[in-house]
N, C-alpha and C positions, 0 to 999 in steps of 0.2 A: 503492499497500500506506499505511498508517494503523499509526502507531508498536506499538497494539496487536497487531496480529497479525503485529509481528515477534518472533521468541527471541531472548529474551535470554543471556547465561551469567551463572551463575551464582560467582563466584568462593570459592576457599574463605580459611580466614584465612592459611594459606600463601601464598597467591597475592598476597591483598590486602596484607602483608608487605611481599612481594618487591617487586611491581609500588611500593611506600610506596619505597622504600629505593634504589630505582632512580630515580626522583623527584629522592629527597633528594640523590644523586651527582649526576644530571647537572647539578641547580641548583650543586652546589658545585662544581662544572668546568668551567660558561659562567661561578660568580662567579671563579674563579679567573682564569679566559681575561681577561676585562672588565680585574682587577689587573696580572696579567701588561701588559697593554699599553699601559692607565696606565701603568706604572714605566716600560714600553719608551719612552712618546712623550716623559716629562721628562728620561728621561736620555738619551736625545736633541736634547732640545734646548735642554737644560739648564740654566744659568742665565740666558739670552737668553730665556725661554720668560715672565723677567719682565717682561723690556724694550719699555714697552708703547708707546714714541717711535713715529712715523713718519714 
């Protein structure tokens, strides 16, 4: 089946706005999770993370 033969759905402006809002919320949640993991790692290792002697 060629792409020209497929049926596409046209989104209303409200649906586009809702999709964008969900995408932004998901991106912010992902960024917050990354920050939480980063801070947790720093807290777990504490000052020893700066000690690079092996």
